[in-house]
N, C-alpha and C positions, 0 to 999 in steps of 0.2 A: 406742517405748520405753515403757514399763510407768507407769502414770499415779499411783503408788501413793503416799502423802505420805510415806514415807519415803525413797522413791526420789528424789522431788523435792528432798528436803534433801540428794541425794548420800549416803544410808544411815547418816545421822549420828546417828540416834536423836533424842532431844528437842532437842539444840544445833542451834542455826539457822545457815545462812550467808545473808547477805540482801544485796540490791542495792538502790537508790535509782533509779528511772527515771520519765521523765514523756514526753509527747509531744513536747516542744520540745525537749527535750536529755537527756544521758544522763550520771548522775554515778553510779560504781559504787564502793563501799565495802564492808569487811569487816571485821567484829566477831571478832576473833580471843581476846579474853580469855576465855570460859568453852568454847572451841570446841577439840573434839578429833576430828581427822579419821579416817579409818579407814585411813589409809596413810601410810607413811614412807619417806623416802629415806636410804640406806645408800652412797651410791657408785654408785647404778645410775640408772637413768632411767626414765621413767614416762610415757606421753602417755595420758589417759583424759578422759572426760566428767564434769564436776558438775552436777546441776540446783541453781539456785537461785531463791528465791523473791524476788518483788518487793514491799519491804512499802510503797511510795507505793501502792498500790491498797489497796481496802477489805481489811481482817485476814480476812475470810471467804474470801477467792480464796486462801489458802494450804491449804484443806481442800476446796476445790471442783475435783473433778476433770474438770469441763467447762472450765475456763477458763485456757487456755494461754497467754495472754497475760502472766499474773503471774510467768511463768519463762521463764528464760533458759538456756540449756546452753553451758557454758564449758568448753573442752577446753583442759588445761594440761600444756606441757613440763615434767618433773620432771628434773632433773640433778644431781648430786650434793647442793648445798645452794641451787639455784637452780632459781627457777621460771620458764616464760616461757608468757605465755598465748598458746595456738596459735590459738582462735577462740572468738568470739560470738556464739553466734544463738538466734533462739527456740526454745523447745523443742517438739518435735513426735514423735508417737507413731509413726510410721512410720518413721523415720532410724535405728533402732538398728543398731550396727555388730554382728551377733551372736558375729564373731569376738573384738570388744573386750570384748563382755557375758561372755564366757565367760573369757577372759583376767581380766578384772576380778574376776569372782566367785571364781575361783581365786587369786588373789592376795589378795583380803580375807580369804578363808577361812585361808589358810595364815599369812598375818602376825597374824589375831585368835588362832589357834591357839599359834603361838610367842609370841606377846606375853602371853597368860595364861600360859604355861610358865613364866615366870621373872619375878623382882622388877626382874633386869638388864633385861632385854628390855623391860618396860613403861617403865622409865626411858629408856632410848633412845628409846622409842616416842615419847613425851610431850615428850622434848628436839628431837627432828625434827620433830614439829609445829608446836613453838612456830615454829621456823626457816620451816618451808615456809609458815605462815599470814601470817609478816612479809613474806616473798616474794609470796606470793598478793596481800596489800592493795598492796604496790608496785605490781605489774604490771599491777591492776585499774585503780588510778587512772590510771598512766602512760597507758594504753590509753583511758581514758574522756577524758585530757588531748588525746591525739592528735587523737579522732575528732572532737572538737569543732574543730579546726583542719583536718579533711581537705579542705575547699577551699582551704587556703593553698598554699606552694610545694610541689615534689616532695621536697626534702628533711625537710618537718617532718612528710610522709606516712611517710616510712622511720625507723619507731620500734625502736632498738635492734637492728638487724638480726641482732648476734650474738648476743641470746637468741631472736631470732623463728624460725617454724618455717620459713623460706626458709633460714634458715642451716643448718638442721639437715637438712632436705629436700636441699639441692644439697651439703651439708658444704662448703659455705666458696666454691665453685667454685674447687678447688684448681688451681696452674698445677705445683706439685710433689708427690708422694706423700710426701716426709718429712715427719714433725712438725717445727713450727718456735716452737711456741709454749712460753712458762716456760722451765724450764732447756734444751731442745733447741734453743734459738735459737743459744746458743752454740756448742753443737757441731755444728751443721749449718753456720752460717756457716764453723766453722774447716774443713770436710771441704774445702766451695767452696774455699775459701782456697788449700788445699792443692792440690787440682787446677789452681787457677789460675797456681799457680807452677810445677807440672808442664807446664801447655800453653803458657805463654809463656816457657819457658828460653831459646829460641832468637829470640825477636820482642821483645827490650828491652822486656817489661813490658806490652807491648799484647795483648788478646785480642781476634783476629776474630770478627765475627759468627756465620762457620761454625762457631766451637767454641762459643758460648756456651751451646746446649742439654748439651753434654757437661760443660760445665763446674760447671752449677747441680743436675746429675744428670738431665738427661732421657735417654732411650736413643735410638740411632741412628736408629728409625724415625720421631722426632718431629723431625728436623732442620729440616724445611719450617717446621712450626709455629713452633718455637725462633727461627729468623730472623726472623720474623713478630712474635714477642715480643719479642725484642732491637730491631727496627724502632719499634715502637709505645713502647717506654721510652724510646729514644733521642730520639722527636719530641717525647714530654712533657718533655723536659730540654734541647730544641734542641740535640743532639749530632747534626754532621751527617757525621762520619766513620764508618768501617766498623770500627772499633776501638776500644775503652775500655782504661783503666788500671784497676788495682786500687781505688782510690777509687769510681770511677763504678760498678763492678761491685758494691761494697757498696750504693751507692745503690739500683741495681735490682734486687738481692737483697732488701733490704729492703721493696721495693714488692710483689715478686713471693710473698715470705714472709708479709705483712700478712694477718693470720686475719680480718680485718673483710671483710665481705659487701660493703661500698660500694665498698671500694677495691679488691678484687678485680675487680665491676660494672664498675667506670672502667676498670682494665686491660684487661679483655676490650674493652669498648667502643673504648676507644683503639686496639685490634689491627683491628676491624674499620674505623674511621674514619681511612681511610690518609691523607689529606688534612687530617684535623686541624682541620676545619672545625665539630666539634660536630653532625654530620650524617651519616646514613649512609643512601647511595644504594644504588640495586637492584644496581648493578652490584659495589660493595663487599661486599653481601651474598652475591653469586654467589660471590667469591673466597674470603670466610671459610667457605661452603659447602664449596667445592671443597678449602680446606685444611683444614678438620675432616675429610674424608671422606677424604683421601690419609692424614692421619695414625693414622685407624681404619683402613686398608686396606678400605675401602668404596669400591669401582670404580662400582657401579651409581648412587650417589649423586652420585659426581664425574662420570657422564657426565650426569645430569640434575639438576645444580647451577643452571642458569638456570631451569629448570622452576619448582626449589623455591624460589629468591629470589622469583621472580614470585608464589607464594603466599604469602610471608611477607609482603611488601610490599601484597600485597592487603587481607591480616588485618590489620596495624599502620599500614597508610596510608590508610584507607579513602576520604579526601577527595582521594587521589590528589596530593599535594604535592610527590611525587617523593623524598621522604626520610623518615626516622625519627630519633626521638631518643631519648636513653637510657633515659627512662623509658619508653619503648615497648618498648626491650630487656629492661628487667626486668620489666615485665607478662609477658612470653613465657619468662622465665627461670624466673617463680614459678609457671609454669603448668605446667613440665616435670614429668613422675612420676616419683614415687619409685620405683625400680627394684628396690628390695629388696622381699623378701617382707614382707607387712604385719605378719606378726605378730612382726616381730622390732623394731619399734617400739617394745616395751615392753622396755628394758634390765632393769627389776626382774625381770620373768620369766623373762628371759633367764639371769639371773645365780640365781635362786631353781632353776630347774631343772638349769641345768648344775651345781649344787652339790651335787643330788640324786645325778646321776649320776656324780658322783667316788665311786669306790671307796672302801669304808669301811676306812680301815688298822686292822687289828686289830695288838695288841701281841702276842700269841701267833702265833708263826710258824708252828706246827703247824695251827691255825685258819684262817691264811692260804692255807694250801697246799689244805687241806681244801675251803676256799671257791673258790677257782682251779679244784680238782678238779671239785668241783660242776657249775660253770658248763661246765667243756668237756666233760662227759660229758653235760649236757643239750645242748648245742649240735652235737656230734658223733657221738651214740650209735649213727647207723646206722654211720659210717664205723668205729669203735670196734668194734663186735661184728663186721663184715667182716674188717677187719684182725684182731683176735684170734684167729677162725676160721682165717684163712689162714695165720698165725704159727704157729698150734697144729699145723697139719696140716703145715707145713714142717719145723717142730723136730722132730715125731714122726716122719716119715720119714728124716730124717737121724738121729735115734738110734737106729730100728731098723737101717739099715743097718752104722752106725757098731758095734752091739752084734753084729751078725750077722757081719760081718769080724773082730770081737775073737775071736768063738769059732771062726773058721776059724783052726784052730792052724796050718797050714804056713805059708798066707799071714802070718799076725800074726808068726810067728816069724821069717821073712826081714825084711818090711817095717815091720811095728810099727805104731803107730798112724796112719801115714803113709796105709796103703792104708784103715784105715777113715775118715779124712778124705776120701780122696779118694773113696770110694763113697759115702759119705754125701752129698756132692757132688754126685755124679753123680744120685742119687736126686731130690734136691730139684732138679735141671736137669729131669730128664723131667717131673715135676709142672708147673715152671712154664713150660715150652716148650710144654705142652698150654693151661695155663689162659691163656696171653698171648693166645691168639685169640677167646676168649669175649668179653672186652669191646669188640672190633672187629667182631663180628658185628651189625650195626647193625638189620637186618630184625629178628632175634629180641628184640633189647633194645627197638626200638620195638612189638612185638607185645605183650611182657612189660608195658611201662609203660602201655599202651594197655588192654590185654583182661586184665589181672589186678590184683590188689591188692598185689602184691609191691613196689611202688613205696612203699609205707608204710614198708616196713621196709629195702627195698635203695635205696642211693644209687646211682641209674642215672645221675644228673649226672657222676658222678664216675668214667664207664668210662675215658675217657682217660686221666684220672691213676691209675688202678689199674694200667691198662697199663703205664704208665711206672716204677709202683714194681715191677711183676712184672718189667720188664725190667732194673732196677736187681738184682733179686735173681738174676736169669741171670746177671750180671755177678760175682756173688758166687760163684755157683754153678761158673762156668767157672774163676775163679781159685783156690777150693777144688780142685777136680779136677785142672784140668792142673796146678795149680802143686805140688801133692802128687806128682803122677806125676813131674814134670820133676826137682824138686827134691830129693823124697826118694826114692822106690819106685825109679825106674830107677837111680839108682846103689846103691842097695843092693843090687840083682840083680846090677849089674856087677861088684860088688866081694865078692857072697858068696863062701864059703867052699864046698868042695865038698860038705861034708855037709849044708850049709843048703841048696844049689842043689837037692840030692835032692829035698828035702819040695817044690819047686815044679816039679819036673821036668816033670810030668804037664801043667803048663799052657804053658809055654814051650819045651819040647823037650829032646832030650836033650842038644843041647849049649847051652851057656852063652854070652850072648849078650857079645861083647867090646866093644861101643860103642852111643852112641846111634843111629846109623844104622840099627841092627837094628829098634828101635822105628819110627823115623819111615818106613822104606821099607814096611812093615806097612798093610793094609789099615786098622788102628786108626788108625795114626798118620798116617798120608795123609789120611783123612777127619776126622778131630781137627784137624789143620791148618787145613785149608781152611775148614772151621766156623768156628773163632776169626777167621781172616784176615776171612772174610764178614762175620760178626757186628760184630767191630771197625770197619769201614767202614760198616755200616748204623746202628749205635749212633752213631757219630763223627756223620754227616751229620742224622743228628734232632735234635741238641743244639740249642738256640736260637740259639747262635753260629753255626752252620753254615746251619741250615735258613731264617733270617731276614737271612743276610748280614751280621750283626752286626761280623765282623772285618774287619780293614784289610787285605786279600790282594792279592797280586800280580794284576794282569789275567786272566793266564791260567789262575790258581787260583779265580779268582771264578765262572766258567764252571763249576766243579766243587762249585759251593754254591747254596745258593737252594733252593726248595721241589721245583723240578724233580727236582734232585739226590736231596733226602729221598725222593720218592715212586718215583723208578726205585729207589734202592738198597733200600729196603723190600723189593720184589720178589724180592730175592736169596733171602728165604727159602723162598721155593719150592726151592731149590738146598738150603738149610740143612736144612730137615726132610728131603729126602730121604737128605743124607748121614747125618742121626742117626739114620734107622731103620738104614742099612748098618752105620753104626759102633756101634747097639746091638746088632746081630747077630753081629759077629766081637768078641767079647770074650774078653780074656786069662783070666780067672778064671772064668766063667761059659759052660757047654758045654751044659746040659739048656735045650731050647728054650722049657718054660714058665716058667723063670727069667730069661729075657731079655724084660723087661717093658717095653722103650721103645715098641714098636708098640702095645702095650695101652691106655699112656696117650695115644697121640697119636689113636690110631681116631677117637674119638666128635668131637675137636674140630675136627679137620683135616676129616671129611665135612662138619661143620656149616657149618665156614668155606668148603668148596669148592662148595657148596650155594648159600652167599649169593653167592658171587660168580657163580654159572650162574644164580640168579634174578635179580641185577641186569642180566648180559648180555642175557637173554630179554626183560625187563621194559622195559628201554630201545629194544633195536629193533621190540617190539610197539607199544609206546605211542608212536607217532610225533606231534610237535610240529609245528606252525606257527607261525612269525613274525607277530605283526601288527602291531609296532611297534618301532622301535629308535631309541634319543635318547643322544647324548652331552652330559654336561651339564659346566659348570666343575669342577674339582677332579678331572679324569681319572675321571668315572664313567660306566659306560655302564648303560643301564637296555633291559632285553628284556622284550618283554610277547608272550606267547604263547598258542596255544590250550589249554584244561583237557582233557586226554586222558578218554575215557570211562573213570569207573569210579576217576579218580585222587582218592582223597580225603586231607586232611592238615588239620592243625589249626594257627592261628596260633602263629606263635614257631617252627614246625618248620623243618626248612632241606632244600634236595636237591640232588643232584649235576648239575653240567652237563658235558658233552663238545660239542668240537666238533671234527670231523674236518678243517676248513681249518687248525684250530693243533696239534692232536696229536690222533691217533685211537686213542691210549692212555690218556689223561689224563683223569683225572674230579676234578672239583674242588666242594667244598660252599659252596651260598650260602643265606642265609636268603630264604624266601620273603615277599614284600613285598605281595603281595596277599591280601586275605582271603578265608577258607573261602566266603562266597556270593558271592563275584565271579565271573562266568562266563569267566574268563581267569585265567592265569597271570603273574606277574612276579618276576624277580629285578632288584637293584641291584647292579653289581660295581665294585669299585674299582679302578684299576689299581696295582697293589703289586709283582708281579712278572713273570716272562719271561712265563707263558702269558698273564694277565688283559691286560699289554701288548701280545702279539700280537694276543688277541682284540679288544681296543680296534682296533687298527689294520684289521683285516677285516673290522670293521662299519663304520668309519669310510667306507670305499671304496665303499660303498654307500648313503651316507647323505647328503644336503644341506644347506644352512643352510635353517632355518624357517622358513616363510611364514604370514602371516596369525595373528600375534602368539602362535605356538605357541612351548611353552618348549624348551630347549637350544641347544647349541651347532651341533649336528649332529642329524639325525632323518631318519626315511624310514618312512611309513605305507601299510600297504595298505588300499587303497580296495576296498569289495566293488563288483565289476563292473568295475573299471577295469581298462584296458589295459596301461598303464605302469607297473606294480607293479614294486617293485626284486626282484632277486633275491636272497635270503637265502643265506649258507651254512647249511646243515644243523644243526641242533641238537638232541642227545640229552638226555633226564633221566632221573634215577633217583630214586627217593624216595616219598613224603617220609619224612623221619625224625626221631624224638624229639627234642627238645630241652628244656633247664630252662624256657623261657619258656613252654612250651605249658600248663603246668598253672597258669596264671593264675586259670583259674575257680575253684579252689578257696579262693580267699581274698577277704575281705571287702572290702580294699583293695588296692589293686596300686601301686606304684611303678615306673615304668619309664624308666631310665637309658641314653642309648645317647651314644657320643662319636663323632662324625664317621661314619662309615658305618657304626658299631654300631647306628644307629637302625633298620637296617631290619628286625629282628624285632619293634621296637616299634610302627610305622607299620600293620603287619599286625593287630597285637592291639587298637590303638586303635580301629580299622575294626569288628573282629570284637565290641568290647565293645557298640560303639552297636546292632550289629545283634542280638547275644543280649538287651538289654535291651528293646528292642523287643520282640521275639519273646516275652520274657516277658511283657511287660504285653498283649501280643495275644494270648496263651495261655488259652482257657477253663478247660480242667482242668489241674490241678497233673502236674507229670511226676512220675514214680513212679521212673522209671531212674537211677540213681545216678550214671551215666556224664554224663548229661544237665543234672544240678543246675548251675546257674550262680549263684554266690554273689556275683560283684562287685557293689558298689555305687558304688563311686569308683575313678576312676583319676587317678594324676598322671605325667603326661610330660615329660620334661625331655631335651631335646635340645640337647648342648654341641658345638658345631663353630668351627673358626678362623676360616672364609672365607663370606663373605658370600653367594658363589655357590653354596655348600653348600644352602641353603634351596630352590632350584631343584630339588633331588632330588625331593623329595616336596611341592612346593608345591600340587599339585593335590589330595594325599591330605590334607592338613592343613586346606585349605579345605573341603573335604568334608566332615571331621570336625566342623568349626566349625559348618558349618551344618544338619548331622545332628542334630547336641547340642544339641537343644532343652530339656533339663533341666539343662544343666550338670554332668553326669555326669563329664568327664574337662576336665582342668587342662592346658592345653597351655602348656608353656615353653621358647620357644628362647633359647638363649643364646649370642650371638656374642662370642668372647673376643676377638677382635681391637680390638674397641672397647674404651674406656677404661674403669674403673670410674664408676661413678654421682657425680658430682659435681667430675669432672676435668675442667679446661677445654677438654681436648681433644676431650671428646664432649658438652660442655654444650649446644654449638649442635644435634647428631645429636639429643640427649633433646630440645630444644625443638621441634624439626622433626619427629620422631617422633610427638610428642603432638598436632601442630597437624594433620597429614594423616592420622592416624587418626581425628582428629575428623572431618575434612570428609568422607573417603572411606573409613574403615572398613579400609585397606590401610596394613599397617608398613611403613615406607620401608626396613627394614634384609630384611627377610627375605620382603618382597612377598606375604605372607600377610595373613589377617585377624587371626591370631596375632600380638601385640605383643612383639617382642624384648626380651630383658635383655641389660645389658651385662655384660663380663668372665665372671668363672667364677661358679657358684653358692656359696653357702656352705653346704655338705651338712649340718651339722648343725645349722642354721636349718629346711633343710628336712625333715629327719627330726624335728624337735622340733615342727614346725606340724602335721606327720601325727599326732604322738602326742597333741598335746592336742585337735586335732578329733575323733580317733577312739579313744576310750579302750575297751580291753576288746575291741579287734578283732585278729584276724590281718592283718598285712600282708606281701604277698609283694613283694620286692625284688628287679628282675630286671635285670641290668647286663649289655650287651654294648659292648665298646671294648676301648682301651689297657690293657695289667695295672697301670698307675701307680695308677690309681684303683681298684683292686679291694682295696687291703687299708682303703683309709680307709671306703669304702661298708659293707663286711663289719664292720670294728670298730664302725661307729655303731650298726649294725642289733645287734649284742649288746649295746653297753652299752643301748640305749634297752630292748630286751627283758629286760634284766636288773633295770633300775631303773626302770620304767613298767609300766603295765597293759596296755601297746600290744605285742605280740608281732611282732618283724620277722624273715622268714626271708629272707636273702639267696642268691641265685641268680647264676650267671654264666655266660655264653655261652662254650661249649669247641668248638674245631674242630681 
């Protein structure tokens, strides 16, 4: 910490905040009469250090930069109109938290600026200052008084826990999630009372212990925990039965809802102390660990509960008394880590930045619209120009044919504007049927994004989205073309007078058609109907409802849906394109060959796509791979490690197609590559989600065995060099690698990598590659002149969110490897296990204690089994973005997300909000398969 005089006084100018101290005792006082601090509280919170001088030393000490004894650092928790002393410690020059310093500096700057801007702000500022100093004085005096009696009883050491750092850090050791303080108390009890009446309607007003959790609002997964809580509360009141009445329930509720930390600590202690003797034995610790692990779905911790109980007893019972007391448990609780992102400790900064992010409400509707339009164009200009160009071409083709047939007097005289619409729709159909092939020419797109600068202007990441847009336009074109013919053109021809029919006789023959069958039986009709039917099947099975089996269909129909049905039905387009060319040759109204333009539209795209498929077939058969390792992990994940074919090049974030003839010789499925380009092998991690992946896992499970020698996985098989008993693996073919959004991470100063569940696959490759690239940049003696090899990334944030503890085994080795290689702290690894209850919940409190203790002893996290400490529940994504924005001003941040679509909207919107309102620019990218 800087040792300047102003900073020692907390940056308060000439006004001074003093404390009195001596070697024998400590008495802290604050003079607030002429004191004006540089911060205020306005319904938010702030935690930060203040530097104080000691007036018991020689007065020259206040100006002596080398005298550290004259100053102490007091960290305060400021909440609304209350102040709590977080800690008091000797000032030291090397202990300043850089994040806190940055936040404090920005806060003081913004508040000083705002307070100078108006007399009203200044008035509020001084009023808040007065209240703050009063509380500071009271807190310091209370702390000093308590510190004198530190050697007395345990109760005297627990000074006002409701205001202490422990209460904030643990959020009160909550047993229920609902707020129960103040005006919410009556409403909360009313809801509990209502549930009691419903649950006891048939039991004479007695609530059994099995329904206690449901009654007080706990979920069904916490049934065992709720039962243990019931028994603890009953023991405290000497209730021996297994059921309670409403009056007893209200007593239970009042204790559970008590927001005082000491009360909740005692309740938690009672849960552990099952024999109510005031002591906790190792067996009781083991039981509560097992119970907490069960409530949080942490099966690995549940299996090792005996080992962890012994570790806790070793820590808290060094004298081997065989038991621990409540104050031992309290000490362990207070050592549990705060799981939230540290930057969020400052609520005032949170509020201030959030206010800046709120869009300014303009009174003028036109101004609001213009601002929204500006931001939309800024964020989507690549998509905008591509869509405008495409719409312009489609509209132009429709208008061209419309006018052409309006000037065709014979046809127009009989069929009117119907023929114009039909032919206009047909022209757009020909163009779109040709164009729809280009977004799925993956080799071409990968080459363009890797070897050219087109990626600056063309949104290659949206290739599949554009493919779907064109498909929708084809549906519209089919509707216009077929609809106009069937509903309007054909009836007019059938009902035309002899004079009018003579005008179109050269097109339809000497005899006037008498029924629809005449049109249907011709080549034009047959090819048209078959095409519409095949396209309807393919389009229907490609919708998310059918492709992802979201519909609740009968079992025999279920087999006709899913990815396999989508994959096979899409190959019906081979027939469709053949029929389209035939249909375009046999036309009613066009007889000249060069005016039959269907083949002209299709020639280049069809040839390009055919070459793509040929290249895939040849490349996959020539570049053979040999499997090195196969592992089956919890969560139905199959990991395949294979040799890297000669000449196979790829970038982190890219994907490849995998084929297994033992499952299906025709199906190819895409999977992200989880190995880094610098590795001497290729790897993919495949989660069982459909028919093909389920069969693939079954095939490989048959050649695997339970692991030995401490190796990971439920089943695994490894190839031993020179071994005679190596397993015989099914043959695997690969094709790729293909471009994906995440491969462009190198062009960003900072990257935020977010993976949900198996969506972490492209991200683990990137974090390894970042380390390798940064080391290569350090070792490079001459700067690289190649623009393609420029590596800009200086910091990476990796967030992996998963529901199951077993999921961490998927990338356990990779995460440990990255943690060991990252000597400079270039990558922040954050693992989140959503099955664990949020920070401060009593159901996860013991897990937090255990996590902190075990990591301190062994450096291994008990939840993930890696060197990376896990967080509980779900991340607060706004806080994550905020932290990055504060730490990296004026930087470009690439946000790469792979996972369920549900989170896409939130992450994308946050990227837009922070880009518009801060100097940090976030660019959001989502993986699409």
